[in-house]
C-alpha positions, -999 to +999 in steps of 0.1 A: -375+021-108-347+008-130-349-027-145-332-050-170-349-079-187-329-103-209-338-136-225-307-148-243-288-178-256-256-164-241-242-173-207-256-155-177-236-135-153-250-132-117-224-106-108-235-084-137-271-085-123-258-078-087-239-048-100-270-035-119-292-036-087-266-021-064-277+013-052-265+035-023-301+038-010-305+001-007-295-020+022-312-051+008-298-067-024-309-102-031-297-123-060-312-156-069-294-177-095-308-210-107-283-235-121-287-267-141-284-297-116-273-331-125-304-351-115-341-349-112-361-373-090-333-398-091-327-396-128-294-384-141-297-353-162-273-348-191-284-313-201-315-290-204-330-273-234-350-241-229-373-225-255-392-193-253-416-171-272-395-141-264-419-112-272-446-127-250-421-137-223-408-101-221-444-088-217-452-113-190-420-103-171-430-067-173-464-076-158-446-095-130-424-065-123-455-042-121-471-066-096-439-068-075-437-030-074-473-028-062-464-049-032-428-039-023-407-007-025-382-021-051-355+002-064-340-020-091-347-053-107-327-076-130-343-106-146-321-126-170-331-161-184-311-183-207-325-203-236-310-230-258-289-260-246-275-257-211-250-280-195-248-291-158-237-261-137-248-234-163-270-206-150-305-208-163-320-178-146-308-149-125-332-126-106-317-097-086-336-071-066-327-041-044-347-024-019-341-002+012-346-032+035-338-069+033-374-081+039-387-064+007-357-076-013-361-112-002-399-113-005-400-096-039-372-118-053-390-149-043-423-136-057-406-128-091-390-162-095-421-180-085-443-160-109-417-163-137-419-201-134-457-201-134-465-174-160-437-168-185-436-187-218-402-203-212-403-241-216-377-265-202-369-300-216-349-322-193-326-346-212-317-378-194-294-407-202-325-427-210-349-402-226-362-367-222-393-349-208-408-314-211-412-300-176-439-276-164-439-256-132-474-244-140-504-256-118 
């Protein structure tokens, strides 16, 4: 199985991830891209700030990939996450997966993004017009 993991302060490219997972043996190619939205729970967001402990984040992403492979016949995976200051509309995360069939591609992609948000040490601060707050997707 081929994979690419990237945690970077550079802009993300969902098309680059889609090209990476493309494979002639795969009929299912799913790309999830998460963008910065302009509001949260009725509060206007001005921008987001992401921080990460990159060595640990990369290890946790590797663990998530192993677990995904144990459950689905994945051929290729791309997981790219942005850190630093992101503006409205910027991509914060891209997860792309390819598998022979769409079910495995959809299910594994959802599993990966859900586990990333729960397990990986990447922290998000939402900045509003009237303050800021660190956000946790962890239980």
